[in-house]
Backbone as JSON Lines, residues from 0, in Angstrom:
{"i":0,"aa":"X","n":[-15.89,25.94,9.56],"ca":[-15.86,24.8,9.28],"c":[-16.98,24.05,8.53]}
{"i":1,"aa":"X","n":[-16.74,23.16,7.24],"ca":[-17.9,22.7,6.91],"c":[-18.21,21.28,7.36]}
{"i":2,"aa":"X","n":[-19.12,20.71,6.76],"ca":[-19.7,19.37,7.05],"c":[-18.75,18.39,7.2]}
{"i":3,"aa":"X","n":[-17.92,18.29,6.18],"ca":[-16.71,17.29,5.95],"c":[-15.77,17.33,7.01]}
{"i":4,"aa":"X","n":[-15.25,18.57,7.4],"ca":[-14.33,18.83,8.31],"c":[-14.95,18.41,9.73]}
{"i":5,"aa":"X","n":[-16.21,18.87,10.06],"ca":[-16.88,18.27,11.22],"c":[-16.86,16.94,11.45]}
{"i":6,"aa":"X","n":[-17.06,16.48,10.29],"ca":[-17.42,14.86,10.6],"c":[-15.93,14.2,10.6]}
{"i":7,"aa":"X","n":[-15.22,14.81,9.95],"ca":[-13.9,14.22,10.33],"c":[-13.17,14.23,11.71]}
{"i":8,"aa":"X","n":[-13.53,15.37,12.33],"ca":[-13.17,15.87,13.68],"c":[-13.77,14.87,14.72]}
{"i":9,"aa":"X","n":[-15.12,14.53,14.37],"ca":[-16.06,14.01,15.22],"c":[-15.52,12.25,15.08]}
{"i":10,"aa":"X","n":[-15.17,11.84,14.0],"ca":[-14.48,10.26,14.0],"c":[-13.35,10.55,14.81]}
{"i":11,"aa":"X","n":[-12.23,11.68,14.69],"ca":[-11.39,11.42,15.18],"c":[-11.39,11.36,16.79]}
{"i":12,"aa":"X","n":[-12.18,12.24,17.29],"ca":[-12.47,12.01,18.82],"c":[-13.22,10.6,18.95]}
{"i":13,"aa":"X","n":[-14.04,10.21,18.1],"ca":[-14.55,8.68,18.47],"c":[-13.43,7.7,18.42]}
{"i":14,"aa":"X","n":[-12.29,8.04,17.62],"ca":[-11.46,6.99,17.6],"c":[-10.16,6.97,18.97]}
{"i":15,"aa":"X","n":[-10.57,8.31,19.64],"ca":[-9.91,8.38,20.68],"c":[-10.41,7.88,21.97]}
{"i":16,"aa":"X","n":[-11.65,7.59,21.71],"ca":[-12.69,7.09,22.8],"c":[-12.84,5.58,22.61]}
{"i":17,"aa":"X","n":[-12.54,5.27,21.38],"ca":[-13.13,3.64,21.26],"c":[-12.66,3.21,19.84]}
{"i":18,"aa":"X","n":[-12.92,2.03,19.45],"ca":[-12.59,1.54,17.89],"c":[-13.71,2.06,17.1]}
{"i":19,"aa":"X","n":[-13.53,2.38,15.66],"ca":[-14.68,3.04,14.95],"c":[-14.31,2.02,13.68]}
{"i":20,"aa":"X","n":[-15.6,1.3,13.47],"ca":[-15.6,0.55,12.03],"c":[-15.95,1.14,10.94]}
{"i":21,"aa":"X","n":[-15.45,0.8,9.78],"ca":[-15.63,1.43,8.28],"c":[-17.16,1.53,8.23]}
{"i":22,"aa":"X","n":[-17.86,0.42,8.58],"ca":[-19.2,0.66,8.53],"c":[-19.88,1.85,9.08]}
{"i":23,"aa":"X","n":[-19.4,2.26,10.23],"ca":[-19.93,3.53,10.97],"c":[-19.59,4.79,10.12]}
{"i":24,"aa":"X","n":[-18.13,4.78,9.35],"ca":[-18.04,6.01,8.76],"c":[-19.03,5.92,7.4]}
{"i":25,"aa":"X","n":[-19.39,4.82,6.81],"ca":[-20.07,4.7,5.6],"c":[-21.41,5.42,6.05]}
{"i":26,"aa":"X","n":[-22.26,5.07,7.24],"ca":[-23.23,5.43,8.02],"c":[-23.35,6.92,8.1]}
{"i":27,"aa":"X","n":[-22.14,7.61,8.71],"ca":[-22.13,8.9,8.74],"c":[-22.1,9.71,7.56]}
{"i":28,"aa":"X","n":[-21.08,9.04,6.43],"ca":[-21.32,9.92,5.03],"c":[-23.01,9.89,4.8]}
{"i":29,"aa":"X","n":[-23.43,8.88,4.76],"ca":[-24.89,8.9,4.25],"c":[-25.97,9.96,5.21]}
{"i":30,"aa":"X","n":[-25.88,9.67,6.44],"ca":[-26.77,10.52,7.3],"c":[-26.16,11.65,7.47]}
{"i":31,"aa":"X","n":[-24.92,11.84,7.96],"ca":[-24.49,13.32,8.44],"c":[-24.01,14.16,7.35]}
{"i":32,"aa":"X","n":[-23.59,13.58,6.07],"ca":[-23.3,14.49,5.02],"c":[-24.29,14.49,3.78]}
{"i":33,"aa":"X","n":[-25.4,13.61,4.18],"ca":[-26.35,13.52,3.21],"c":[-26.35,12.87,2.1]}
{"i":34,"aa":"X","n":[-25.41,11.89,1.76],"ca":[-24.88,11.69,0.34],"c":[-25.91,10.28,0.28]}
{"i":35,"aa":"X","n":[-26.38,10.23,-0.96],"ca":[-27.08,8.86,-0.99],"c":[-26.56,8.1,-2.18]}
{"i":36,"aa":"X","n":[-25.71,8.79,-3.28],"ca":[-25.36,8.03,-4.38],"c":[-24.21,7.06,-3.87]}
{"i":37,"aa":"X","n":[-24.49,5.69,-4.17],"ca":[-23.53,4.66,-3.42],"c":[-21.92,5.13,-3.83]}
{"i":38,"aa":"X","n":[-21.64,5.53,-5.21],"ca":[-20.4,5.97,-5.73],"c":[-19.75,6.94,-4.93]}
{"i":39,"aa":"X","n":[-20.46,8.07,-4.7],"ca":[-20.13,9.18,-3.75],"c":[-19.94,8.85,-2.34]}
{"i":40,"aa":"X","n":[-20.81,7.91,-1.91],"ca":[-20.69,7.45,-0.55],"c":[-19.13,6.78,-0.45]}
{"i":41,"aa":"X","n":[-18.86,5.92,-1.26],"ca":[-17.73,5.28,-1.16],"c":[-16.48,6.15,-1.4]}
{"i":42,"aa":"X","n":[-16.59,7.26,-2.25],"ca":[-15.39,8.27,-2.41],"c":[-15.12,8.95,-1.31]}
{"i":43,"aa":"X","n":[-16.6,9.46,-0.61],"ca":[-16.41,10.43,0.57],"c":[-15.78,9.46,1.72]}
{"i":44,"aa":"X","n":[-16.21,8.25,1.91],"ca":[-15.64,7.27,2.94],"c":[-14.35,7.22,2.59]}
{"i":45,"aa":"X","n":[-13.61,6.82,1.95],"ca":[-12.26,6.52,1.43],"c":[-11.61,7.81,1.56]}
{"i":46,"aa":"X","n":[-12.16,8.82,1.34],"ca":[-11.29,10.01,1.58],"c":[-11.34,10.49,3.08]}
{"i":47,"aa":"X","n":[-12.45,10.14,3.78],"ca":[-12.26,10.43,5.11],"c":[-11.32,9.37,5.71]}
{"i":48,"aa":"X","n":[-11.42,7.89,5.46],"ca":[-10.17,6.92,6.01],"c":[-8.8,7.4,5.67]}
{"i":49,"aa":"X","n":[-8.77,8.08,4.19],"ca":[-7.45,8.43,4.2],"c":[-6.67,9.69,4.84]}
{"i":50,"aa":"X","n":[-7.72,10.44,5.34],"ca":[-7.58,11.64,6.22],"c":[-7.54,11.14,7.76]}
{"i":51,"aa":"X","n":[-7.89,10.01,7.98],"ca":[-7.94,9.68,9.36],"c":[-6.33,8.97,9.3]}
{"i":52,"aa":"X","n":[-6.07,8.28,8.37],"ca":[-4.6,7.39,8.5],"c":[-3.65,8.55,8.13]}
{"i":53,"aa":"X","n":[-3.7,9.72,8.18],"ca":[-2.61,10.97,8.12],"c":[-2.35,11.39,9.68]}
{"i":54,"aa":"X","n":[-3.37,10.78,10.22],"ca":[-3.36,11.4,11.61],"c":[-2.07,10.31,12.55]}
{"i":55,"aa":"X","n":[-1.36,11.2,13.72],"ca":[-0.37,10.4,14.28],"c":[-1.15,9.41,15.06]}
{"i":56,"aa":"X","n":[-0.34,8.37,15.25],"ca":[-0.84,7.3,16.21],"c":[-2.36,6.61,15.59]}
{"i":57,"aa":"X","n":[-2.89,6.83,14.47],"ca":[-3.83,6.39,13.88],"c":[-3.92,4.93,13.53]}
{"i":58,"aa":"X","n":[-4.43,3.99,13.73],"ca":[-4.26,2.42,13.33],"c":[-5.43,2.08,12.54]}
{"i":59,"aa":"X","n":[-5.25,1.1,11.42],"ca":[-6.26,0.54,11.0],"c":[-5.72,-0.84,11.29]}
{"i":60,"aa":"X","n":[-7.23,-1.7,11.82],"ca":[-6.92,-3.17,12.06],"c":[-8.24,-3.79,12.55]}
{"i":61,"aa":"X","n":[-8.23,-4.41,13.91],"ca":[-9.25,-5.0,14.51],"c":[-9.1,-5.01,16.06]}
{"i":62,"aa":"X","n":[-10.36,-4.9,16.37],"ca":[-10.5,-5.03,18.18],"c":[-10.01,-6.35,18.46]}
{"i":63,"aa":"X","n":[-9.24,-6.62,19.5],"ca":[-9.16,-7.97,20.13],"c":[-10.44,-8.47,20.54]}
{"i":64,"aa":"X","n":[-10.47,-9.67,20.65],"ca":[-11.75,-10.49,21.14],"c":[-12.62,-9.95,22.42]}
{"i":65,"aa":"X","n":[-11.71,-9.45,23.38],"ca":[-12.43,-8.79,24.43],"c":[-12.69,-7.38,24.35]}
{"i":66,"aa":"X","n":[-12.25,-6.67,22.92],"ca":[-12.8,-5.62,22.57],"c":[-12.01,-4.4,23.47]}
{"i":67,"aa":"X","n":[-11.11,-4.68,24.14],"ca":[-10.27,-3.78,24.97],"c":[-8.98,-3.58,24.11]}
{"i":68,"aa":"X","n":[-8.44,-4.42,23.56],"ca":[-7.06,-4.07,22.9],"c":[-7.36,-4.02,21.35]}
{"i":69,"aa":"X","n":[-6.19,-3.72,20.74],"ca":[-6.48,-3.62,19.19],"c":[-5.35,-4.28,18.56]}
{"i":70,"aa":"X","n":[-5.49,-5.05,17.36],"ca":[-4.34,-5.52,16.42],"c":[-4.31,-4.72,15.31]}
{"i":71,"aa":"X","n":[-3.26,-3.75,15.29],"ca":[-3.19,-3.16,14.02],"c":[-2.61,-3.63,12.94]}
{"i":72,"aa":"X","n":[-2.7,-3.37,11.65],"ca":[-2.66,-4.09,10.49],"c":[-0.87,-3.39,10.48]}
{"i":73,"aa":"X","n":[0.0,-4.23,9.87],"ca":[1.59,-3.73,9.7],"c":[1.6,-3.39,8.12]}
{"i":74,"aa":"X","n":[0.92,-2.16,7.99],"ca":[1.04,-2.06,6.39],"c":[1.15,-0.43,6.23]}
{"i":75,"aa":"X","n":[1.58,0.21,5.19],"ca":[1.56,1.49,4.94],"c":[0.22,2.18,4.57]}
{"i":76,"aa":"X","n":[0.12,3.36,4.76],"ca":[-1.02,4.14,4.5],"c":[-1.86,3.54,3.2]}
{"i":77,"aa":"X","n":[-0.8,3.97,2.19],"ca":[-1.32,3.35,0.89],"c":[-1.51,1.75,0.74]}
{"i":78,"aa":"X","n":[-1.0,0.91,1.24],"ca":[-1.36,-0.79,1.16],"c":[-2.62,-0.82,1.95]}
{"i":79,"aa":"X","n":[-2.7,0.11,3.13],"ca":[-4.18,0.13,4.01],"c":[-5.23,0.36,2.87]}
{"i":80,"aa":"X","n":[-5.35,1.47,2.53],"ca":[-6.11,1.97,1.64],"c":[-6.13,1.07,0.46]}
{"i":81,"aa":"X","n":[-5.27,0.52,-0.1],"ca":[-5.58,-0.66,-1.3],"c":[-6.23,-1.71,-0.64]}
{"i":82,"aa":"X","n":[-5.88,-2.11,0.47],"ca":[-6.62,-3.3,1.26],"c":[-7.9,-3.0,1.4]}
{"i":83,"aa":"X","n":[-8.28,-2.17,1.69],"ca":[-9.78,-1.71,2.23],"c":[-10.59,-1.55,0.81]}
{"i":84,"aa":"X","n":[-9.85,-0.95,-0.22],"ca":[-10.8,-1.01,-1.65],"c":[-10.95,-2.25,-2.07]}
{"i":85,"aa":"X","n":[-10.03,-2.99,-1.92],"ca":[-9.9,-4.47,-2.65],"c":[-10.88,-5.45,-1.89]}
{"i":86,"aa":"X","n":[-10.93,-5.47,-0.64],"ca":[-11.76,-6.12,0.29],"c":[-13.26,-5.52,0.28]}
{"i":87,"aa":"X","n":[-13.53,-3.91,0.14],"ca":[-14.77,-3.59,-0.46],"c":[-15.3,-4.03,-1.63]}
{"i":88,"aa":"X","n":[-14.55,-4.18,-2.67],"ca":[-14.93,-4.78,-4.12],"c":[-15.19,-6.18,-3.72]}
{"i":89,"aa":"X","n":[-14.73,-7.1,-3.28],"ca":[-15.11,-8.29,-3.11],"c":[-16.42,-8.5,-2.25]}
{"i":90,"aa":"X","n":[-16.73,-7.5,-1.25],"ca":[-17.96,-7.69,-0.64],"c":[-19.23,-7.49,-1.63]}
{"i":91,"aa":"X","n":[-18.78,-6.55,-2.74],"ca":[-19.85,-6.37,-3.78],"c":[-21.12,-5.43,-3.0]}
{"i":92,"aa":"X","n":[-20.76,-4.52,-1.9],"ca":[-21.89,-3.89,-1.17],"c":[-21.13,-3.01,-0.21]}
{"i":93,"aa":"X","n":[-21.78,-2.18,0.55],"ca":[-21.33,-1.54,1.43],"c":[-21.01,-2.3,2.46]}
{"i":94,"aa":"X","n":[-19.85,-2.07,3.2],"ca":[-19.72,-2.89,4.77],"c":[-20.47,-2.44,5.72]}
{"i":95,"aa":"X","n":[-20.92,-3.48,6.1],"ca":[-21.7,-3.37,7.58],"c":[-21.01,-3.84,8.89]}
{"i":96,"aa":"X","n":[-21.45,-3.85,9.89],"ca":[-21.08,-4.1,11.15],"c":[-19.71,-4.92,11.21]}
{"i":97,"aa":"X","n":[-18.68,-4.54,11.42],"ca":[-17.61,-5.56,11.92],"c":[-16.96,-5.84,10.62]}
{"i":98,"aa":"X","n":[-17.08,-5.45,9.4],"ca":[-16.57,-5.88,8.15],"c":[-15.51,-5.06,7.71]}
{"i":99,"aa":"X","n":[-14.51,-5.59,7.12],"ca":[-13.24,-5.06,6.71],"c":[-12.19,-4.43,7.55]}
{"i":100,"aa":"X","n":[-12.55,-3.56,8.4],"ca":[-11.36,-2.62,9.14],"c":[-11.88,-1.84,10.05]}
{"i":101,"aa":"X","n":[-11.25,-1.87,11.21],"ca":[-11.85,-0.83,12.15],"c":[-10.72,0.06,12.16]}
{"i":102,"aa":"X","n":[-10.9,1.5,13.08],"ca":[-9.85,2.36,13.16],"c":[-9.73,2.77,14.7]}
{"i":103,"aa":"X","n":[-8.72,3.16,15.08],"ca":[-8.47,3.84,16.51],"c":[-7.3,4.47,16.69]}
{"i":104,"aa":"X","n":[-6.96,5.14,17.69],"ca":[-5.74,6.08,18.07],"c":[-5.11,5.03,18.96]}
{"i":105,"aa":"X","n":[-4.02,4.77,18.76],"ca":[-3.19,3.81,19.41],"c":[-2.66,4.54,20.55]}
{"i":106,"aa":"X","n":[-2.48,3.96,21.78],"ca":[-1.96,4.45,22.83],"c":[-0.74,3.68,23.58]}
{"i":107,"aa":"X","n":[0.1,3.91,24.11],"ca":[1.15,3.23,24.89],"c":[1.05,3.41,26.21]}
{"i":108,"aa":"X","n":[0.27,2.23,26.95],"ca":[0.4,2.25,28.42],"c":[1.72,1.9,29.29]}
{"i":109,"aa":"X","n":[1.61,2.11,30.58],"ca":[2.71,1.64,31.19],"c":[3.1,0.42,31.14]}
{"i":110,"aa":"X","n":[4.47,0.1,30.91],"ca":[4.9,-1.41,30.66],"c":[4.89,-1.42,29.06]}
{"i":111,"aa":"X","n":[4.46,-0.56,28.15],"ca":[4.84,-0.69,26.69],"c":[3.68,-1.39,26.0]}
{"i":112,"aa":"X","n":[2.57,-1.71,26.77],"ca":[1.42,-2.42,25.98],"c":[0.63,-1.51,25.17]}
{"i":113,"aa":"X","n":[0.34,-1.75,23.91],"ca":[-0.35,-1.0,23.13],"c":[-1.87,-1.06,22.86]}
{"i":114,"aa":"X","n":[-2.53,-0.16,23.11],"ca":[-3.91,-0.27,23.01],"c":[-4.55,0.67,21.79]}
C-alpha cells in the first residue's frame, strides 16, 4: 500500500471516530505526502475528498454547534466537489480550521437520529 492509500485509510478511520475538516486533509497532504506545491496540494486534497465521498455513509457538511451531531449537505458527490472547489477559489488560499466543509461517517442511532 502506498502513501496515498495509507493516508486515505487513516482519514476514513478518523471520519468513523470524529468529524474531519478539509483543512486537516490539506495539512495531511502537505506533511504526510510531503507535497509542497500549492497546485498539487489542492489536486491531491480534492482527489482524497472525491475518494472519501465514494464511501458508503460518508457525508460532507458541518458539525452541529455542540460538536456531537452533524448536518450533512443535501447534494450529490459532483455538486459537493464543485461547491468545495468554488468556495476554495473564493478563499483565494488554502482553507484553515473550520472553513468550507467537514466530513464524517453518518450513523443511525436508535430512534432514527442521524449522527
